[in-house]
C-alpha positions as CSV (number, residue, x, y, z in Angstrom):
1,M,-3.6,8.3,-18.7
2,R,-3.4,12.0,-18.0
3,A,-6.9,12.5,-19.3
4,L,-8.2,9.9,-16.9
5,R,-6.2,11.4,-14.0
6,A,-5.5,7.8,-12.9
7,T,-3.4,7.2,-9.8
8,A,-2.0,4.1,-8.2
9,L,-4.5,2.3,-6.0
10,P,-2.9,1.5,-2.6
11,A,-1.5,-2.1,-2.6
12,D,-3.6,-2.9,0.5
13,A,-6.9,-2.0,-1.2
14,P,-9.1,-5.1,-1.7
15,L,-9.3,-4.7,-5.5
16,A,-5.5,-4.2,-5.8
17,R,-4.9,-7.3,-3.7
18,L,-7.3,-9.3,-5.8
19,A,-5.7,-8.2,-9.1
20,A,-2.2,-9.0,-7.7
21,R,-3.3,-12.5,-6.6
22,A,-5.0,-13.2,-9.9
23,G,-2.0,-12.0,-11.9
24,Q,0.3,-14.2,-10.0
25,A,-2.0,-17.2,-10.3
26,V,-1.9,-17.0,-14.1
27,G,1.8,-16.2,-14.3
28,L,1.6,-12.4,-15.0
29,G,3.4,-11.4,-11.9
30,A,2.5,-8.2,-10.2
31,V,-0.5,-6.4,-11.7
32,Q,-0.4,-2.6,-11.4
33,T,-3.9,-1.3,-10.4
34,L,-4.8,2.3,-11.0
35,V,-8.0,4.2,-10.1
36,S,-9.6,7.1,-12.1
37,P,-12.2,9.6,-11.0
38,K,-13.1,10.0,-14.6
39,L,-14.4,6.5,-15.1
40,G,-17.6,4.8,-13.9
41,V,-18.1,1.3,-12.5
42,V,-15.6,-0.2,-14.9
43,C,-12.3,-2.1,-15.1
44,L,-10.2,-1.6,-18.2
45,P,-6.9,-3.2,-19.2
46,L,-4.0,-0.8,-19.7
47,G,-1.2,-2.9,-20.8
48,S,0.7,-6.2,-20.5
49,S,4.2,-5.3,-19.7
50,P,3.9,-4.6,-16.9
51,A,0.3,-5.9,-16.5
52,A,-1.9,-3.0,-15.6
53,I,-5.6,-2.2,-15.1
54,V,-7.5,0.9,-14.3
55,V,-10.8,0.9,-12.3
56,G,-13.3,3.7,-12.0
57,E,-13.4,5.3,-8.6
58,P,-17.2,4.5,-8.2
59,L,-16.2,0.8,-8.4
60,L,-14.5,1.1,-5.1
61,A,-17.8,1.9,-3.4
62,E,-19.5,-1.1,-5.0
63,S,-19.8,-4.5,-3.4
64,T,-16.7,-6.7,-3.3
65,A,-18.5,-9.2,-5.6
66,V,-19.0,-6.6,-8.4
67,G,-15.4,-5.5,-8.2
68,A,-14.1,-9.1,-8.2
69,F,-16.2,-9.9,-11.2
70,L,-15.0,-7.0,-13.2
71,V,-11.3,-7.5,-12.3
72,L,-11.4,-11.2,-13.0
73,R,-13.2,-11.0,-16.3
């Protein structure tokens, strides 16, 4: 995580809200969403306990549909 310089995405960010709702819908509970300036337009799983993902900072500038697709896949 240090190499990625990942930080927590604010809970009110659209992708963070989407990840949280998706996690709750499938019974995972809260999903921690991190953002990294070192990654491109990607969404990667980090762990399952607690559930966590990291998204590339450029993904935040993409359309909501692209972000939703990557988070939900």
